[in-house]
N, C-alpha and C positions, 0 to 999 in steps of 0.2 A: 504493500499500500505505499509506503515511503517513497517508492520510486514514482509512482504515478504523481503524488502530489508535488514532487521537486519537478517533474516535467511540466506540469500544469503551471506551476509558479515559473518556471523558466519561459514558457511559452507566454505567457501574461506579462512578463517584464519586456521581452522583446517587443510584444505588441504595443505596449504603452509608449516604450523608446521610440518606435518608429512612426505611429500614427498620431500621438500625443505629447510629443516631447515637451510641450509648455506645461504639461501637469506637474513638473518637478518643481516650477518657479510659481512665485506668487501672482496673482492677478494684479495685484497693487503692492507699492513699496514706498518706503521713504528714499530720497536721494539728497545728495549736497550739489549745487551748482558749482561746478570746476571752471567753465570758461563760457564766455559769452560775446558773441557777434550781432551786431545789428545790421539789418538789411530792409531799408525803407522803414515801412510801420512794424515790421516782425522781426522777431529775434531767433538765433540759433544758438542752442545751450548744449554744452556737454555736462553730463550729470555722472556721480558716483553712486552706485545702490548703498544704502546702509542697512546694516543687519539689525535684528531685533534689539540688541543694545543701543543702537544708535552711531555706532562705529562704521568705518568704511569696509565694505564687503569685498574682501581682496580676492574672492573666487570668481568674482565677474568684473570684466574689464570696463573702462569708463566707456560709457555710450554717447557718442557725438551726433551732431546733426539734430537736435530736437528741436522743431520749430514751434514758436509759440508768439502770441501776441502780448504776454505777459511781460512786464519788465522787471526783470530779477536781477539781483547782484551775484556777482561771484562769492560763494560761502553760504548763501541762502539755503535753507533747508525746504525741500518742495516734497509733495505726495505726486508719485506718479503711477499711472495704470497702464496696462499692456491688453489694449482691445483684442479680443479674439485670440488671445494667445501668442500674438506676434511681438517680435523683438524690435516694435516701432512705437515706444512709450510716449504716452500724452502728459504733460504736466497740468495737473488739477490745479495747482496752486500752492501758495507758500504754507509751510506745515510747522506745527510746534510739536516735537518729537516728546511723547511722553516720557 
């Protein structure tokens, strides 16, 4: 019975990894703005995701090129969401990290 259970678990892990890779990451997270560029009325930001303790999450690289009309400053903490599980975050706004 053990080998059947192990086989099912392996197959499920592979299925999730291939078809639902975003399930391993939260749909929303806190981040810190690390860079800012203005382009007309919009801005492009780079952000560094933060872990649950509010520290930089070094397991994820800095995410560049997030476009927004919000005028944020480098060093601001923000809330970001990942619509539809894509690595194309949207900045919701400034955040106060609890």
